[in-house]
C-alpha positions as CSV (number, residue, x, y, z in Angstrom):
1,M,-173.7,64.5,-22.3
2,D,-175.3,67.0,-24.7
3,N,-177.4,69.9,-23.7
4,S,-180.8,68.3,-24.6
5,L,-179.9,65.3,-22.5
6,M,-178.8,67.3,-19.5
7,S,-182.0,69.4,-19.7
8,K,-184.1,66.2,-19.4
9,I,-181.9,65.1,-16.5
10,D,-182.5,68.5,-14.9
11,Q,-186.2,68.0,-15.4
12,L,-186.0,64.6,-13.7
13,Q,-184.1,66.2,-10.8
14,E,-186.8,68.8,-10.4
15,Y,-189.6,66.2,-10.3
16,I,-187.6,64.0,-7.9
17,D,-187.2,67.0,-5.6
18,K,-190.9,67.9,-5.7
19,S,-192.4,64.4,-5.7
20,I,-193.9,62.8,-2.6
21,D,-194.2,59.2,-3.7
22,I,-191.8,57.8,-6.4
23,V,-191.9,54.4,-8.1
24,F,-188.8,53.2,-9.9
25,F,-189.6,50.3,-12.2
26,G,-186.4,48.5,-13.3
27,G,-185.3,45.7,-15.5
28,A,-182.1,43.8,-16.4
29,G,-180.4,47.0,-17.8
30,V,-180.2,48.3,-14.3
31,S,-177.6,45.7,-13.4
32,T,-175.5,45.6,-16.5
33,E,-173.2,48.2,-15.1
34,S,-172.6,45.8,-12.2
35,G,-171.3,43.2,-14.7
36,I,-174.6,41.2,-15.0
37,P,-175.6,40.6,-18.6
38,D,-179.1,41.5,-19.6
39,F,-181.4,39.3,-21.7
40,R,-182.2,40.9,-25.0
41,S,-179.4,43.2,-26.0
42,A,-176.8,42.3,-28.6
43,T,-174.7,40.7,-25.8
44,G,-177.5,39.5,-23.7
45,I,-178.3,36.0,-22.5
46,F,-181.1,35.4,-25.0
47,T,-178.9,36.3,-28.0
48,N,-176.1,33.9,-27.0
49,N,-178.4,31.1,-25.8
50,L,-181.5,30.8,-28.0
51,S,-182.9,28.2,-25.7
52,A,-182.5,30.2,-22.5
53,E,-186.2,30.9,-22.2
54,T,-186.8,27.1,-22.3
55,I,-184.0,26.3,-19.9
56,I,-185.2,28.6,-17.2
57,S,-188.8,27.3,-17.4
58,H,-190.8,25.5,-14.7
59,D,-191.1,22.3,-16.8
60,Y,-187.4,22.2,-17.7
61,F,-186.4,22.7,-14.1
62,F,-188.1,19.5,-13.1
63,Y,-187.4,17.6,-16.3
64,K,-183.7,18.3,-16.6
65,P,-182.5,19.9,-13.3
66,E,-178.8,19.1,-14.2
67,A,-179.0,21.3,-17.4
68,F,-181.1,23.9,-15.6
69,Y,-178.6,24.3,-12.8
70,K,-175.6,24.4,-15.1
71,F,-177.1,27.3,-17.0
72,Y,-178.5,29.0,-13.9
73,K,-175.3,28.9,-11.9
74,E,-173.2,30.2,-14.8
75,K,-175.5,32.8,-16.3
76,M,-177.7,34.0,-13.5
77,M,-175.9,33.7,-10.1
78,Y,-173.5,36.7,-9.8
79,L,-172.9,36.6,-6.1
80,N,-169.9,38.9,-6.2
81,A,-171.7,41.7,-8.2
82,E,-171.8,45.1,-6.5
83,P,-174.4,47.8,-6.7
84,N,-173.7,50.5,-9.3
85,A,-174.5,54.2,-9.3
86,C,-178.2,53.6,-9.9
87,H,-178.7,51.2,-7.0
88,K,-176.7,53.5,-4.7
89,K,-178.4,56.7,-5.7
90,L,-181.9,55.2,-5.2
91,S,-180.8,54.1,-1.7
92,D,-179.3,57.5,-0.9
93,L,-182.5,59.3,-2.0
94,E,-184.5,57.0,0.3
95,K,-182.2,57.6,3.2
96,A,-182.5,61.4,2.6
97,G,-186.3,61.1,3.2
98,K,-187.7,60.3,-0.3
99,H,-190.5,57.7,-0.3
100,I,-189.3,55.4,-3.2
101,T,-190.8,52.1,-4.0
102,I,-188.5,50.0,-6.3
103,I,-190.4,47.4,-8.4
104,T,-187.7,45.2,-9.9
105,Q,-187.8,42.4,-12.5
106,N,-184.2,41.4,-11.4
107,I,-183.4,38.6,-9.1
108,D,-179.8,39.7,-8.2
109,G,-180.6,41.4,-4.8
110,L,-178.4,44.5,-5.7
111,H,-181.0,47.0,-4.5
112,Q,-181.0,45.3,-1.1
113,K,-177.2,45.3,-1.1
114,A,-177.2,49.0,-1.8
115,G,-179.4,49.6,1.2
116,S,-182.9,50.2,-0.2
117,K,-185.8,49.0,1.9
118,H,-189.0,49.4,-0.1
119,I,-188.5,46.8,-2.8
120,I,-191.0,44.6,-4.6
121,E,-189.2,41.7,-6.3
122,L,-191.5,40.6,-9.2
123,H,-189.5,37.6,-10.1
124,G,-188.0,36.6,-6.7
125,S,-184.4,36.3,-5.7
126,I,-181.4,34.1,-6.1
127,Y,-180.7,34.5,-2.4
128,R,-183.8,32.5,-1.3
129,N,-183.9,28.8,-2.1
130,Y,-186.2,26.0,-0.7
131,C,-186.3,22.2,-0.7
132,T,-189.3,21.1,-2.9
133,K,-190.0,18.3,-0.4
134,C,-189.6,19.7,3.1
135,N,-189.4,23.4,2.4
136,Q,-186.0,23.8,4.2
137,A,-184.4,27.1,3.3
138,Y,-180.9,27.5,1.8
139,D,-178.8,30.5,0.9
140,A,-177.3,31.2,-2.5
141,K,-173.8,30.1,-1.5
142,Y,-175.1,26.6,-0.7
143,V,-176.7,26.4,-4.2
144,K,-173.7,27.9,-6.0
145,K,-171.2,25.6,-4.4
146,A,-173.2,22.4,-4.7
147,Q,-171.8,19.9,-7.2
148,G,-174.4,19.5,-9.9
149,V,-178.0,19.7,-8.7
150,P,-178.2,21.0,-5.1
151,R,-180.0,18.6,-2.8
152,C,-181.5,19.1,0.7
153,S,-179.2,18.1,3.5
154,K,-182.1,16.9,5.5
155,C,-184.3,14.9,3.2
156,G,-182.4,14.8,-0.1
157,G,-185.1,16.7,-2.0
158,L,-184.5,18.9,-5.0
159,I,-183.7,22.5,-4.0
160,K,-185.5,25.2,-6.1
161,P,-184.6,28.9,-6.3
162,D,-187.3,31.2,-5.1
163,V,-187.5,32.8,-8.6
164,V,-190.4,32.9,-11.0
165,L,-189.5,30.6,-13.9
166,Y,-191.1,30.8,-17.3
167,G,-194.5,29.1,-17.1
168,E,-195.0,30.1,-13.4
169,P,-197.4,32.8,-12.3
170,L,-196.5,35.8,-10.2
171,A,-197.6,35.7,-6.6
172,E,-201.0,37.4,-6.2
173,E,-199.6,39.4,-3.2
174,T,-196.7,40.7,-5.3
175,I,-199.1,41.8,-8.1
176,N,-201.3,43.7,-5.6
177,Q,-198.3,45.4,-4.0
178,A,-197.0,46.5,-7.4
179,I,-200.4,47.8,-8.6
180,Q,-201.0,49.7,-5.3
181,A,-197.5,51.3,-5.5
182,M,-198.2,52.5,-9.1
183,E,-201.6,53.9,-8.1
184,N,-200.2,55.8,-5.2
185,A,-197.2,57.3,-7.0
186,D,-196.8,60.8,-8.4
187,L,-193.6,60.1,-10.3
188,L,-192.8,57.0,-12.4
189,I,-189.2,56.3,-13.5
190,V,-188.8,53.2,-15.8
191,G,-185.3,52.1,-16.4
192,G,-183.3,49.4,-18.1
193,T,-186.1,47.3,-19.4
194,S,-187.6,46.6,-22.8
195,L,-191.0,45.9,-21.2
196,K,-191.5,42.7,-23.2
197,V,-192.1,40.4,-20.2
198,Y,-195.7,40.1,-19.1
199,P,-197.5,40.6,-16.8
200,A,-194.7,42.7,-15.3
201,A,-194.8,45.2,-18.2
202,S,-198.5,45.8,-17.7
203,F,-198.0,47.3,-14.3
204,I,-196.9,50.7,-15.6
205,H,-200.5,51.3,-16.9
206,F,-201.7,51.5,-13.3
207,F,-199.7,54.7,-12.9
208,E,-202.2,57.6,-13.0
209,G,-199.9,60.6,-12.9
210,N,-198.4,62.6,-15.7
211,K,-194.7,62.6,-14.6
212,K,-193.2,59.7,-16.5
213,F,-189.5,59.1,-17.4
214,Y,-187.9,56.2,-19.4
215,I,-184.2,55.7,-19.1
216,N,-182.7,53.1,-21.4
217,M,-180.1,52.6,-24.2
218,E,-182.8,52.0,-26.7
219,N,-186.2,53.8,-27.0
220,E,-188.9,51.1,-26.9
221,Q,-191.6,53.7,-27.5
222,L,-193.5,53.5,-24.3
223,G,-195.6,56.4,-25.4
224,D,-195.4,60.1,-26.1
225,D,-196.3,60.9,-22.5
226,F,-192.9,59.4,-21.4
227,T,-189.8,61.6,-21.4
228,F,-187.1,59.4,-22.9
229,I,-183.5,59.7,-21.6
230,K,-181.1,57.7,-23.7
231,G,-178.1,56.5,-21.7
232,K,-176.7,54.1,-19.2
233,I,-178.9,54.2,-16.2
234,G,-176.0,54.4,-13.7
235,E,-174.5,57.3,-15.6
236,V,-177.8,59.1,-15.6
237,F,-178.4,58.6,-11.9
238,S,-174.9,59.7,-11.1
239,K,-176.0,63.2,-12.2
240,I,-178.9,63.3,-9.8
241,K,-178.3,65.2,-6.6
242,V,-179.6,64.0,-3.2
243,R,-181.4,66.7,-1.3
244,R,-182.7,65.9,2.2
245,N,-186.4,66.5,2.7
């Protein structure tokens, strides 16, 4: 890393050390170093499958569940993925006494796997699944191993992942939690997201502080008030030291 980049990371370190309430707002790029493809990069899901946004929509799920689940199992269920340096460092900082709220657009559960506790999942999780008829809960392994469309073992109903599909609204409680976390924070770190998915992208505007960092491979121009750190988010966080409060 060059000197200018390291000086920005040093500044981030200083703010982490001094901050009381931190929000980390992450997108698909947070998990690419764990082997999970993102959506809009050159090798992302949307580039290779132009109809991906249609396939993982509410209407398509109920209209063609077979095609939905073929895509969903192959492209979005990475049950063997492991947390990378970003997930682990956020967890380590929390364990050392930092109050960190993670607001994630991801559904892969890697922040939980790393040990973080304060997580707001904007778009749900692949690890929660429910029968659309009787509401019986099923884990991700049951869904992944099912031949074709997973069905409820009790009533035969269609099982739906507890994820927010295109065309579905975010839960009001989730929205309120995200907004409150932003309003209470004194440091905002945005990482691995192009902020092109709404309403999730709008939540950063509720942050009222002046300490803002954006870590990503591409600069999406979030504003001059953000300090942009170009790089892989895991590599950047691997440089952050954990200091116990």
